[in-house]
All heavy atoms as TSV, in Angstrom:
chain	resi	resn	atom	element	x	y	z
A	1	MET	N	N	-39.220	-11.192	27.446
A	1	MET	CA	C	-38.178	-10.186	27.291
A	1	MET	C	C	-37.018	-10.758	26.470
A	1	MET	O	O	-36.631	-11.909	26.633
A	1	MET	CB	C	-37.682	-9.780	28.679
A	1	MET	CG	C	-36.851	-8.535	28.660
A	1	MET	SD	S	-36.693	-7.897	30.337
A	1	MET	CE	C	-35.009	-7.426	30.316
A	2	ILE	N	N	-36.476	-9.947	25.606
A	2	ILE	CA	C	-35.404	-10.389	24.723
A	2	ILE	C	C	-34.075	-10.419	25.488
A	2	ILE	O	O	-33.757	-9.503	26.241
A	2	ILE	CB	C	-35.284	-9.452	23.505
A	2	ILE	CG1	C	-36.590	-9.446	22.717
A	2	ILE	CG2	C	-34.126	-9.880	22.612
A	2	ILE	CD1	C	-36.647	-8.389	21.636
A	3	LYS	N	N	-33.325	-11.483	25.277
A	3	LYS	CA	C	-31.988	-11.609	25.856
A	3	LYS	C	C	-30.983	-11.518	24.711
A	3	LYS	O	O	-31.315	-11.759	23.556
A	3	LYS	CB	C	-31.833	-12.960	26.565
A	3	LYS	CG	C	-32.829	-13.193	27.672
A	3	LYS	CD	C	-32.415	-12.516	28.928
A	3	LYS	CE	C	-33.336	-12.901	30.072
A	3	LYS	NZ	N	-32.977	-12.260	31.295
A	4	TYR	N	N	-29.756	-11.190	25.054
A	4	TYR	CA	C	-28.724	-10.996	24.032
A	4	TYR	C	C	-27.482	-11.830	24.335
A	4	TYR	O	O	-27.160	-12.087	25.497
A	4	TYR	CB	C	-28.331	-9.512	23.957
A	4	TYR	CG	C	-29.487	-8.633	23.564
A	4	TYR	CD1	C	-30.297	-8.051	24.522
A	4	TYR	CD2	C	-29.796	-8.412	22.226
A	4	TYR	CE1	C	-31.386	-7.266	24.171
A	4	TYR	CE2	C	-30.877	-7.629	21.860
A	4	TYR	CZ	C	-31.660	-7.055	22.840
A	4	TYR	OH	O	-32.743	-6.283	22.477
A	5	VAL	N	N	-26.806	-12.242	23.278
A	5	VAL	CA	C	-25.530	-12.929	23.401
A	5	VAL	C	C	-24.526	-12.205	22.513
A	5	VAL	O	O	-24.900	-11.432	21.635
A	5	VAL	CB	C	-25.630	-14.421	22.987
A	5	VAL	CG1	C	-26.506	-15.183	23.957
A	5	VAL	CG2	C	-26.111	-14.585	21.559
A	6	VAL	N	N	-23.253	-12.453	22.762
A	6	VAL	CA	C	-22.195	-11.820	21.981
A	6	VAL	C	C	-21.487	-12.898	21.165
A	6	VAL	O	O	-21.079	-13.928	21.701
A	6	VAL	CB	C	-21.196	-11.097	22.911
A	6	VAL	CG1	C	-20.002	-10.561	22.119
A	6	VAL	CG2	C	-21.883	-9.957	23.649
A	7	SER	N	N	-21.373	-12.659	19.868
A	7	SER	CA	C	-20.641	-13.599	19.012
A	7	SER	C	C	-19.303	-12.987	18.618
A	7	SER	O	O	-19.142	-11.777	18.597
A	7	SER	CB	C	-21.459	-13.956	17.772
A	7	SER	OG	O	-21.638	-12.823	16.961
A	8	TYR	N	N	-18.348	-13.878	18.335
A	8	TYR	CA	C	-17.014	-13.451	17.935
A	8	TYR	C	C	-16.784	-13.928	16.505
A	8	TYR	O	O	-16.635	-15.121	16.253
A	8	TYR	CB	C	-15.975	-14.039	18.889
A	8	TYR	CG	C	-14.567	-13.556	18.644
A	8	TYR	CD1	C	-14.270	-12.201	18.731
A	8	TYR	CD2	C	-13.551	-14.436	18.338
A	8	TYR	CE1	C	-12.983	-11.742	18.507
A	8	TYR	CE2	C	-12.256	-13.991	18.117
A	8	TYR	CZ	C	-11.977	-12.637	18.211
A	8	TYR	OH	O	-10.698	-12.181	17.990
A	9	GLU	N	N	-16.811	-12.978	15.588
A	9	GLU	CA	C	-16.805	-13.271	14.155
A	9	GLU	C	C	-15.610	-14.110	13.707
A	9	GLU	O	O	-15.759	-15.033	12.907
A	9	GLU	CB	C	-16.814	-11.943	13.402
A	9	GLU	CG	C	-17.087	-12.054	11.941
A	9	GLU	CD	C	-17.149	-10.673	11.300
A	9	GLU	OE1	O	-16.082	-10.093	11.082
A	9	GLU	OE2	O	-18.257	-10.190	11.047
A	10	ALA	N	N	-14.452	-13.809	14.237
A	10	ALA	CA	C	-13.228	-14.483	13.760
A	10	ALA	C	C	-13.278	-15.997	13.973
A	10	ALA	O	O	-12.729	-16.762	13.194
A	10	ALA	CB	C	-12.009	-13.892	14.466
A	11	LEU	N	N	-13.932	-16.432	15.029
A	11	LEU	CA	C	-14.011	-17.868	15.328
A	11	LEU	C	C	-15.379	-18.449	14.994
A	11	LEU	O	O	-15.579	-19.651	15.142
A	11	LEU	CB	C	-13.726	-18.112	16.822
A	11	LEU	CG	C	-12.343	-17.711	17.325
A	11	LEU	CD1	C	-12.252	-17.895	18.837
A	11	LEU	CD2	C	-11.267	-18.533	16.642
A	12	CYS	N	N	-16.313	-17.605	14.573
A	12	CYS	CA	C	-17.696	-18.034	14.325
A	12	CYS	C	C	-18.257	-18.720	15.565
A	12	CYS	O	O	-18.926	-19.744	15.466
A	12	CYS	CB	C	-17.787	-18.968	13.126
A	12	CYS	SG	S	-17.209	-18.209	11.614
A	13	LYS	N	N	-17.936	-18.169	16.734
A	13	LYS	CA	C	-18.392	-18.757	17.990
A	13	LYS	C	C	-18.959	-17.668	18.884
A	13	LYS	O	O	-18.876	-16.489	18.573
A	13	LYS	CB	C	-17.238	-19.468	18.702
A	13	LYS	CG	C	-16.767	-20.707	17.955
A	13	LYS	CD	C	-15.771	-21.480	18.764
A	13	LYS	CE	C	-15.371	-22.756	18.037
A	13	LYS	NZ	N	-14.463	-23.564	18.843
A	14	TYR	N	N	-19.509	-18.098	20.021
A	14	TYR	CA	C	-20.111	-17.171	20.973
A	14	TYR	C	C	-19.231	-17.041	22.209
A	14	TYR	O	O	-18.473	-17.942	22.549
A	14	TYR	CB	C	-21.502	-17.670	21.383
A	14	TYR	CG	C	-22.450	-17.693	20.216
A	14	TYR	CD1	C	-22.628	-18.845	19.461
A	14	TYR	CD2	C	-23.127	-16.545	19.819
A	14	TYR	CE1	C	-23.465	-18.856	18.365
A	14	TYR	CE2	C	-23.965	-16.550	18.720
A	14	TYR	CZ	C	-24.139	-17.703	17.991
A	14	TYR	OH	O	-24.955	-17.714	16.899
A	15	VAL	N	N	-19.363	-15.912	22.884
A	15	VAL	CA	C	-18.609	-15.664	24.100
A	15	VAL	C	C	-19.288	-16.399	25.253
A	15	VAL	O	O	-20.457	-16.174	25.538
A	15	VAL	CB	C	-18.523	-14.148	24.382
A	15	VAL	CG1	C	-17.774	-13.892	25.686
A	15	VAL	CG2	C	-17.839	-13.427	23.239
A	16	GLY	N	N	-18.541	-17.286	25.891
A	16	GLY	CA	C	-19.085	-18.077	26.993
A	16	GLY	C	C	-18.937	-17.381	28.331
A	16	GLY	O	O	-18.487	-16.241	28.420
A	17	LYS	N	N	-19.328	-18.096	29.376
A	17	LYS	CA	C	-19.230	-17.560	30.736
A	17	LYS	C	C	-17.782	-17.621	31.207
A	17	LYS	O	O	-17.085	-18.602	30.977
A	17	LYS	CB	C	-20.126	-18.370	31.679
A	17	LYS	CG	C	-21.587	-18.180	31.368
A	17	LYS	CD	C	-22.452	-19.134	32.192
A	17	LYS	CE	C	-23.910	-18.963	31.882
A	17	LYS	NZ	N	-24.286	-19.223	30.495
A	18	THR	N	N	-17.350	-16.573	31.896
A	18	THR	CA	C	-15.984	-16.516	32.406
A	18	THR	C	C	-15.763	-17.637	33.409
A	18	THR	O	O	-16.618	-17.915	34.234
A	18	THR	CB	C	-15.735	-15.157	33.093
A	18	THR	OG1	O	-16.139	-14.121	32.209
A	18	THR	CG2	C	-14.280	-14.964	33.449
A	19	GLU	N	N	-14.614	-18.276	33.331
A	19	GLU	CA	C	-14.277	-19.322	34.296
A	19	GLU	C	C	-14.186	-18.713	35.693
A	19	GLU	O	O	-13.724	-17.587	35.849
A	19	GLU	CB	C	-12.916	-19.943	33.932
A	19	GLU	CG	C	-12.910	-20.694	32.620
A	19	GLU	CD	C	-13.695	-21.998	32.689
A	19	GLU	OE1	O	-13.475	-22.786	33.624
A	19	GLU	OE2	O	-14.540	-22.209	31.816
A	20	ALA	N	N	-14.616	-19.460	36.692
A	20	ALA	CA	C	-14.603	-18.968	38.082
A	20	ALA	C	C	-13.173	-18.639	38.507
A	20	ALA	O	O	-12.263	-19.448	38.323
A	20	ALA	CB	C	-15.201	-20.016	39.004
A	21	GLY	N	N	-12.994	-17.452	39.056
A	21	GLY	CA	C	-11.682	-17.030	39.552
A	21	GLY	C	C	-10.657	-16.816	38.459
A	21	GLY	O	O	-9.465	-16.888	38.713
A	22	SER	N	N	-11.110	-16.562	37.234
A	22	SER	CA	C	-10.188	-16.413	36.112
A	22	SER	C	C	-10.711	-15.342	35.163
A	22	SER	O	O	-11.888	-15.037	35.139
A	22	SER	CB	C	-10.077	-17.750	35.380
A	22	SER	OG	O	-9.500	-17.583	34.115
A	23	ASN	N	N	-9.816	-14.781	34.388
A	23	ASN	CA	C	-10.230	-13.817	33.371
A	23	ASN	C	C	-10.455	-14.486	32.027
A	23	ASN	O	O	-10.849	-13.856	31.067
A	23	ASN	CB	C	-9.149	-12.733	33.201
A	23	ASN	CG	C	-9.083	-11.837	34.406
A	23	ASN	OD1	O	-10.073	-11.639	35.085
A	23	ASN	ND2	N	-7.908	-11.310	34.689
A	24	TRP	N	N	-10.175	-15.794	31.947
A	24	TRP	CA	C	-10.269	-16.509	30.683
A	24	TRP	C	C	-11.725	-16.741	30.309
A	24	TRP	O	O	-12.520	-17.226	31.108
A	24	TRP	CB	C	-9.540	-17.844	30.787
A	24	TRP	CG	C	-9.458	-18.537	29.465
A	24	TRP	CD1	C	-8.668	-18.179	28.403
A	24	TRP	CD2	C	-10.202	-19.675	29.047
A	24	TRP	NE1	N	-8.873	-19.046	27.352
A	24	TRP	CE2	C	-9.816	-19.974	27.724
A	24	TRP	CE3	C	-11.152	-20.471	29.644
A	24	TRP	CZ2	C	-10.337	-21.037	27.002
A	24	TRP	CZ3	C	-11.677	-21.528	28.930
A	24	TRP	CH2	C	-11.268	-21.803	27.629
A	25	VAL	N	N	-12.076	-16.390	29.097
A	25	VAL	CA	C	-13.443	-16.556	28.607
A	25	VAL	C	C	-13.434	-17.599	27.501
A	25	VAL	O	O	-12.780	-17.410	26.482
A	25	VAL	CB	C	-14.003	-15.218	28.069
A	25	VAL	CG1	C	-15.378	-15.419	27.475
A	25	VAL	CG2	C	-14.050	-14.179	29.155
A	26	PRO	N	N	-14.151	-18.704	27.699
A	26	PRO	CA	C	-14.187	-19.711	26.636
A	26	PRO	C	C	-15.098	-19.276	25.494
A	26	PRO	O	O	-16.058	-18.540	25.704
A	26	PRO	CB	C	-14.777	-20.939	27.346
A	26	PRO	CG	C	-15.590	-20.369	28.461
A	26	PRO	CD	C	-14.934	-19.080	28.866
A	27	PHE	N	N	-14.781	-19.715	24.307
A	27	PHE	CA	C	-15.660	-19.472	23.164
A	27	PHE	C	C	-16.430	-20.761	22.910
A	27	PHE	O	O	-15.844	-21.839	22.883
A	27	PHE	CB	C	-14.853	-19.065	21.930
A	27	PHE	CG	C	-14.267	-17.685	22.053
A	27	PHE	CD1	C	-12.940	-17.499	22.364
A	27	PHE	CD2	C	-15.060	-16.562	21.863
A	27	PHE	CE1	C	-12.402	-16.218	22.478
A	27	PHE	CE2	C	-14.538	-15.281	21.975
A	27	PHE	CZ	C	-13.208	-15.116	22.289
A	28	VAL	N	N	-17.728	-20.650	22.759
A	28	VAL	CA	C	-18.582	-21.829	22.596
A	28	VAL	C	C	-19.298	-21.778	21.254
A	28	VAL	O	O	-19.560	-20.711	20.712
A	28	VAL	CB	C	-19.604	-21.936	23.763
A	28	VAL	CG1	C	-18.879	-22.179	25.078
A	28	VAL	CG2	C	-20.479	-20.703	23.873
A	29	LYS	N	N	-19.631	-22.948	20.726
A	29	LYS	CA	C	-20.271	-23.045	19.417
A	29	LYS	C	C	-21.782	-22.843	19.536
A	29	LYS	O	O	-22.420	-22.362	18.616
A	29	LYS	CB	C	-19.962	-24.425	18.824
A	29	LYS	CG	C	-20.238	-24.520	17.347
A	29	LYS	CD	C	-19.155	-23.858	16.536
A	29	LYS	CE	C	-19.418	-23.989	15.047
A	29	LYS	NZ	N	-18.691	-23.004	14.259
A	30	ASP	N	N	-22.336	-23.196	20.680
A	30	ASP	CA	C	-23.779	-23.209	20.874
A	30	ASP	C	C	-24.260	-21.935	21.577
A	30	ASP	O	O	-23.724	-21.562	22.613
A	30	ASP	CB	C	-24.147	-24.438	21.710
A	30	ASP	CG	C	-25.637	-24.697	21.776
A	30	ASP	OD1	O	-26.417	-23.827	21.336
A	30	ASP	OD2	O	-26.020	-25.762	22.265
A	31	LYS	N	N	-25.257	-21.275	21.012
A	31	LYS	CA	C	-25.814	-20.067	21.631
A	31	LYS	C	C	-26.300	-20.312	23.052
A	31	LYS	O	O	-26.237	-19.446	23.900
A	31	LYS	CB	C	-27.023	-19.593	20.809
A	31	LYS	CG	C	-26.779	-18.356	20.008
A	31	LYS	CD	C	-28.079	-17.849	19.386
A	31	LYS	CE	C	-27.796	-16.903	18.256
A	31	LYS	NZ	N	-28.965	-16.289	17.681
A	32	LYS	N	N	-26.799	-21.529	23.306
A	32	LYS	CA	C	-27.353	-21.860	24.632
A	32	LYS	C	C	-26.287	-21.847	25.720
A	32	LYS	O	O	-26.601	-21.719	26.894
A	32	LYS	CB	C	-28.039	-23.232	24.594
A	32	LYS	CG	C	-29.295	-23.254	23.748
A	32	LYS	CD	C	-29.943	-24.637	23.787
A	32	LYS	CE	C	-31.057	-24.756	22.794
A	32	LYS	NZ	N	-30.630	-25.195	21.463
A	33	GLN	N	N	-25.032	-22.008	25.335
A	33	GLN	CA	C	-23.936	-22.024	26.314
A	33	GLN	C	C	-23.285	-20.644	26.461
A	33	GLN	O	O	-22.391	-20.467	27.268
A	33	GLN	CB	C	-22.863	-23.022	25.874
A	33	GLN	CG	C	-23.337	-24.454	25.866
A	33	GLN	CD	C	-22.271	-25.387	25.304
A	33	GLN	OE1	O	-21.666	-25.101	24.263
A	33	GLN	NE2	N	-22.036	-26.478	25.983
A	34	ALA	N	N	-23.748	-19.707	25.672
A	34	ALA	CA	C	-23.133	-18.373	25.674
A	34	ALA	C	C	-23.540	-17.574	26.904
A	34	ALA	O	O	-24.549	-17.854	27.552
A	34	ALA	CB	C	-23.530	-17.619	24.417
A	35	ASN	N	N	-22.747	-16.586	27.206
A	35	ASN	CA	C	-23.048	-15.657	28.292
A	35	ASN	C	C	-24.238	-14.796	27.855
A	35	ASN	O	O	-24.208	-14.223	26.773
A	35	ASN	CB	C	-21.813	-14.786	28.547
A	35	ASN	CG	C	-21.791	-14.227	29.940
A	35	ASN	OD1	O	-22.655	-14.526	30.754
A	35	ASN	ND2	N	-20.804	-13.424	30.211
A	36	VAL	N	N	-25.273	-14.713	28.684
A	36	VAL	CA	C	-26.516	-14.031	28.307
A	36	VAL	C	C	-26.613	-12.678	29.009
A	36	VAL	O	O	-26.312	-12.558	30.186
A	36	VAL	CB	C	-27.741	-14.910	28.682
A	36	VAL	CG1	C	-29.037	-14.189	28.348
A	36	VAL	CG2	C	-27.677	-16.237	27.950
A	37	PHE	N	N	-27.050	-11.665	28.256
A	37	PHE	CA	C	-27.210	-10.315	28.792
A	37	PHE	C	C	-28.658	-9.879	28.671
A	37	PHE	O	O	-29.352	-10.251	27.732
A	37	PHE	CB	C	-26.311	-9.336	28.026
A	37	PHE	CG	C	-24.861	-9.701	28.102
A	37	PHE	CD1	C	-24.268	-10.448	27.095
A	37	PHE	CD2	C	-24.088	-9.323	29.177
A	37	PHE	CE1	C	-22.938	-10.815	27.159
A	37	PHE	CE2	C	-22.753	-9.676	29.257
A	37	PHE	CZ	C	-22.177	-10.414	28.247
A	38	ASP	N	N	-29.105	-9.068	29.620
A	38	ASP	CA	C	-30.492	-8.595	29.637
A	38	ASP	C	C	-30.734	-7.458	28.660
A	38	ASP	O	O	-31.862	-7.215	28.253
A	38	ASP	CB	C	-30.893	-8.146	31.042
A	38	ASP	CG	C	-31.008	-9.324	31.998
A	38	ASP	OD1	O	-31.379	-10.426	31.543
A	38	ASP	OD2	O	-30.719	-9.148	33.198
A	39	SER	N	N	-29.690	-6.734	28.311
A	39	SER	CA	C	-29.866	-5.591	27.408
A	39	SER	C	C	-28.670	-5.476	26.473
A	39	SER	O	O	-27.596	-6.017	26.745
A	39	SER	CB	C	-30.009	-4.293	28.211
A	39	SER	OG	O	-28.771	-3.973	28.823
A	40	LYS	N	N	-28.871	-4.760	25.379
A	40	LYS	CA	C	-27.771	-4.517	24.437
A	40	LYS	C	C	-26.667	-3.705	25.113
A	40	LYS	O	O	-25.493	-3.877	24.814
A	40	LYS	CB	C	-28.282	-3.758	23.210
A	40	LYS	CG	C	-28.945	-4.648	22.200
A	40	LYS	CD	C	-29.225	-3.895	20.905
A	40	LYS	CE	C	-29.775	-4.851	19.860
A	40	LYS	NZ	N	-30.060	-4.193	18.604
A	41	GLU	N	N	-27.068	-2.825	26.021
A	41	GLU	CA	C	-26.079	-1.994	26.722
A	41	GLU	C	C	-25.142	-2.860	27.561
A	41	GLU	O	O	-23.938	-2.633	27.588
A	41	GLU	CB	C	-26.783	-0.960	27.626
A	41	GLU	CG	C	-27.495	0.137	26.871
A	41	GLU	CD	C	-28.841	-0.305	26.279
A	41	GLU	OE1	O	-29.425	-1.312	26.739
A	41	GLU	OE2	O	-29.303	0.353	25.334
A	42	ASP	N	N	-25.710	-3.858	28.269
A	42	ASP	CA	C	-24.881	-4.755	29.084
A	42	ASP	C	C	-23.926	-5.555	28.196
A	42	ASP	O	O	-22.763	-5.749	28.537
A	42	ASP	CB	C	-25.752	-5.727	29.891
A	42	ASP	CG	C	-26.491	-5.031	31.020
A	42	ASP	OD1	O	-26.106	-3.902	31.390
A	42	ASP	OD2	O	-27.460	-5.615	31.538
A	43	ALA	N	N	-24.430	-6.024	27.056
A	43	ALA	CA	C	-23.590	-6.773	26.123
A	43	ALA	C	C	-22.466	-5.879	25.591
A	43	ALA	O	O	-21.320	-6.304	25.481
A	43	ALA	CB	C	-24.429	-7.316	24.976
A	44	GLN	N	N	-22.788	-4.630	25.292
A	44	GLN	CA	C	-21.784	-3.697	24.781
A	44	GLN	C	C	-20.721	-3.410	25.837
A	44	GLN	O	O	-19.534	-3.315	25.526
A	44	GLN	CB	C	-22.446	-2.390	24.325
A	44	GLN	CG	C	-21.495	-1.445	23.619
A	44	GLN	CD	C	-20.897	-2.035	22.347
A	44	GLN	OE1	O	-21.609	-2.507	21.488
A	44	GLN	NE2	N	-19.582	-2.014	22.233
A	45	LYS	N	N	-21.122	-3.318	27.104
A	45	LYS	CA	C	-20.142	-3.109	28.191
A	45	LYS	C	C	-19.154	-4.259	28.239
A	45	LYS	O	O	-17.967	-4.063	28.497
A	45	LYS	CB	C	-20.862	-2.989	29.538
A	45	LYS	CG	C	-21.508	-1.649	29.764
A	45	LYS	CD	C	-22.215	-1.617	31.110
A	45	LYS	CE	C	-23.152	-0.432	31.201
A	45	LYS	NZ	N	-24.073	-0.530	32.327
A	46	ASP	N	N	-19.662	-5.489	28.011
A	46	ASP	CA	C	-18.786	-6.659	28.016
A	46	ASP	C	C	-17.799	-6.593	26.850
A	46	ASP	O	O	-16.616	-6.887	27.021
A	46	ASP	CB	C	-19.633	-7.933	27.947
A	46	ASP	CG	C	-18.845	-9.163	28.349
A	46	ASP	OD1	O	-18.376	-9.203	29.500
A	46	ASP	OD2	O	-18.674	-10.060	27.516
A	47	ILE	N	N	-18.278	-6.189	25.682
A	47	ILE	CA	C	-17.400	-6.037	24.516
A	47	ILE	C	C	-16.355	-4.962	24.778
A	47	ILE	O	O	-15.195	-5.092	24.395
A	47	ILE	CB	C	-18.226	-5.693	23.251
A	47	ILE	CG1	C	-19.099	-6.891	22.852
A	47	ILE	CG2	C	-17.311	-5.277	22.090
A	47	ILE	CD1	C	-20.106	-6.584	21.751
A	48	ASN	N	N	-16.751	-3.900	25.467
A	48	ASN	CA	C	-15.833	-2.787	25.729
A	48	ASN	C	C	-14.668	-3.168	26.632
A	48	ASN	O	O	-13.688	-2.431	26.725
A	48	ASN	CB	C	-16.595	-1.602	26.329
A	48	ASN	CG	C	-17.503	-0.941	25.312
A	48	ASN	OD1	O	-17.397	-1.178	24.117
A	48	ASN	ND2	N	-18.421	-0.128	25.792
A	49	LYS	N	N	-14.745	-4.317	27.286
A	49	LYS	CA	C	-13.636	-4.801	28.117
A	49	LYS	C	C	-12.499	-5.350	27.246
A	49	LYS	O	O	-11.390	-5.529	27.722
A	49	LYS	CB	C	-14.120	-5.923	29.053
A	49	LYS	CG	C	-15.100	-5.464	30.108
A	49	LYS	CD	C	-15.572	-6.663	30.923
A	49	LYS	CE	C	-16.695	-6.279	31.852
A	49	LYS	NZ	N	-17.296	-7.457	32.508
A	50	GLN	N	N	-12.809	-5.623	25.984
A	50	GLN	CA	C	-11.815	-6.195	25.066
A	50	GLN	C	C	-10.915	-5.085	24.512
A	50	GLN	O	O	-11.300	-3.926	24.494
A	50	GLN	CB	C	-12.524	-6.907	23.900
A	50	GLN	CG	C	-13.498	-7.971	24.320
A	50	GLN	CD	C	-12.881	-9.018	25.217
A	50	GLN	OE1	O	-11.733	-9.414	25.033
A	50	GLN	NE2	N	-13.644	-9.463	26.201
A	51	PRO	N	N	-9.716	-5.457	24.038
A	51	PRO	CA	C	-8.843	-4.447	23.415
A	51	PRO	C	C	-9.541	-3.797	22.217
A	51	PRO	O	O	-10.268	-4.466	21.487
A	51	PRO	CB	C	-7.637	-5.267	22.959
A	51	PRO	CG	C	-7.674	-6.518	23.777
A	51	PRO	CD	C	-9.111	-6.785	24.089
A	52	LYS	N	N	-9.326	-2.504	22.051
A	52	LYS	CA	C	-10.004	-1.742	21.003
A	52	LYS	C	C	-9.834	-2.347	19.610
A	52	LYS	O	O	-10.743	-2.314	18.797
A	52	LYS	CB	C	-9.469	-0.305	20.986
A	52	LYS	CG	C	-10.455	0.688	21.488
A	52	LYS	CD	C	-9.955	2.104	21.293
A	52	LYS	CE	C	-10.983	3.040	21.893
A	52	LYS	NZ	N	-10.496	4.359	22.128
A	53	ALA	N	N	-8.678	-2.909	19.336
A	53	ALA	CA	C	-8.386	-3.437	18.001
A	53	ALA	C	C	-9.298	-4.603	17.618
A	53	ALA	O	O	-9.583	-4.790	16.440
A	53	ALA	CB	C	-6.931	-3.872	17.922
A	54	VAL	N	N	-9.748	-5.392	18.592
A	54	VAL	CA	C	-10.559	-6.572	18.260
A	54	VAL	C	C	-12.055	-6.361	18.480
A	54	VAL	O	O	-12.864	-7.193	18.081
A	54	VAL	CB	C	-10.105	-7.835	19.044
A	54	VAL	CG1	C	-8.685	-8.211	18.664
A	54	VAL	CG2	C	-10.259	-7.647	20.542
A	55	ARG	N	N	-12.439	-5.247	19.060
A	55	ARG	CA	C	-13.865	-4.996	19.329
A	55	ARG	C	C	-14.767	-5.102	18.105
A	55	ARG	O	O	-15.871	-5.618	18.211
A	55	ARG	CB	C	-14.055	-3.620	19.980
A	55	ARG	CG	C	-13.679	-3.610	21.434
A	55	ARG	CD	C	-13.943	-2.248	22.036
A	55	ARG	NE	N	-13.105	-2.071	23.203
A	55	ARG	CZ	C	-12.878	-0.920	23.783
A	55	ARG	NH1	N	-13.437	0.181	23.307
A	55	ARG	NH2	N	-12.112	-0.832	24.839
A	56	PRO	N	N	-14.325	-4.644	16.918
A	56	PRO	CA	C	-15.208	-4.753	15.743
A	56	PRO	C	C	-15.553	-6.198	15.359
A	56	PRO	O	O	-16.483	-6.432	14.611
A	56	PRO	CB	C	-14.414	-4.076	14.622
A	56	PRO	CG	C	-13.450	-3.188	15.326
A	56	PRO	CD	C	-13.127	-3.873	16.613
A	57	LEU	N	N	-14.789	-7.165	15.869
A	57	LEU	CA	C	-15.065	-8.566	15.557
A	57	LEU	C	C	-16.193	-9.155	16.409
A	57	LEU	O	O	-16.668	-10.248	16.153
A	57	LEU	CB	C	-13.788	-9.410	15.776
A	57	LEU	CG	C	-12.615	-9.052	14.860
A	57	LEU	CD1	C	-11.381	-9.830	15.265
A	57	LEU	CD2	C	-12.958	-9.350	13.406
A	58	TYR	N	N	-16.605	-8.420	17.428
A	58	TYR	CA	C	-17.679	-8.883	18.304
A	58	TYR	C	C	-19.016	-8.324	17.828
A	58	TYR	O	O	-19.111	-7.165	17.428
A	58	TYR	CB	C	-17.429	-8.422	19.739
A	58	TYR	CG	C	-16.290	-9.153	20.417
A	58	TYR	CD1	C	-14.987	-8.733	20.258
A	58	TYR	CD2	C	-16.534	-10.255	21.236
A	58	TYR	CE1	C	-13.934	-9.398	20.891
A	58	TYR	CE2	C	-15.498	-10.915	21.879
A	58	TYR	CZ	C	-14.211	-10.488	21.697
A	58	TYR	OH	O	-13.174	-11.151	22.312
A	59	HIS	N	N	-20.049	-9.155	17.895
A	59	HIS	CA	C	-21.391	-8.728	17.482
A	59	HIS	C	C	-22.410	-9.116	18.537
A	59	HIS	O	O	-22.313	-10.182	19.126
A	59	HIS	CB	C	-21.779	-9.372	16.140
A	59	HIS	CG	C	-20.892	-8.977	15.021
A	59	HIS	ND1	N	-20.985	-7.765	14.384
A	59	HIS	CD2	C	-19.843	-9.610	14.451
A	59	HIS	CE1	C	-20.042	-7.686	13.466
A	59	HIS	NE2	N	-19.333	-8.789	13.485
A	60	ILE	N	N	-23.403	-8.280	18.713
A	60	ILE	CA	C	-24.501	-8.566	19.645
A	60	ILE	C	C	-25.640	-9.195	18.851
A	60	ILE	O	O	-26.042	-8.663	17.830
A	60	ILE	CB	C	-24.964	-7.286	20.351
A	60	ILE	CG1	C	-23.817	-6.686	21.165
A	60	ILE	CG2	C	-26.167	-7.580	21.249
A	60	ILE	CD1	C	-24.071	-5.280	21.669
A	61	GLU	N	N	-26.131	-10.339	19.323
A	61	GLU	CA	C	-27.221	-11.027	18.663
A	61	GLU	C	C	-28.343	-11.291	19.668
A	61	GLU	O	O	-28.078	-11.491	20.850
A	61	GLU	CB	C	-26.759	-12.388	18.129
A	61	GLU	CG	C	-25.741	-12.309	17.022
A	61	GLU	CD	C	-25.365	-13.695	16.520
A	61	GLU	OE1	O	-26.096	-14.646	16.815
A	61	GLU	OE2	O	-24.329	-13.811	15.854
A	62	GLU	N	N	-29.567	-11.329	19.164
A	62	GLU	CA	C	-30.691	-11.702	20.024
A	62	GLU	C	C	-30.659	-13.199	20.236
A	62	GLU	O	O	-30.292	-13.949	19.347
A	62	GLU	CB	C	-32.016	-11.304	19.379
A	62	GLU	CG	C	-32.229	-9.820	19.370
A	62	GLU	CD	C	-33.589	-9.416	18.776
A	62	GLU	OE1	O	-34.385	-10.314	18.452
A	62	GLU	OE2	O	-33.833	-8.217	18.658
A	63	LEU	N	N	-31.035	-13.615	21.420
A	63	LEU	CA	C	-31.045	-15.041	21.744
A	63	LEU	C	C	-32.297	-15.703	21.200
A	63	LEU	O	O	-33.363	-15.144	21.242
A	63	LEU	CB	C	-30.997	-15.224	23.263
A	63	LEU	CG	C	-30.741	-16.652	23.761
A	63	LEU	CD1	C	-29.445	-17.209	23.197
A	63	LEU	CD2	C	-30.681	-16.654	25.277
């Protein structure tokens, strides 16, 4: 089954896992360290949590 990750174009990095007990999301260089989603819809929901102005900078990629 295909898994998906979210990349952030402005930093040329991937969206990492949220820190425990925090809203801070680290950006990682390696796809293997990125937050993994089971479907494009789940990845899109994660992007939709971001402010509307920066959403176009996020991209969904296959792992």
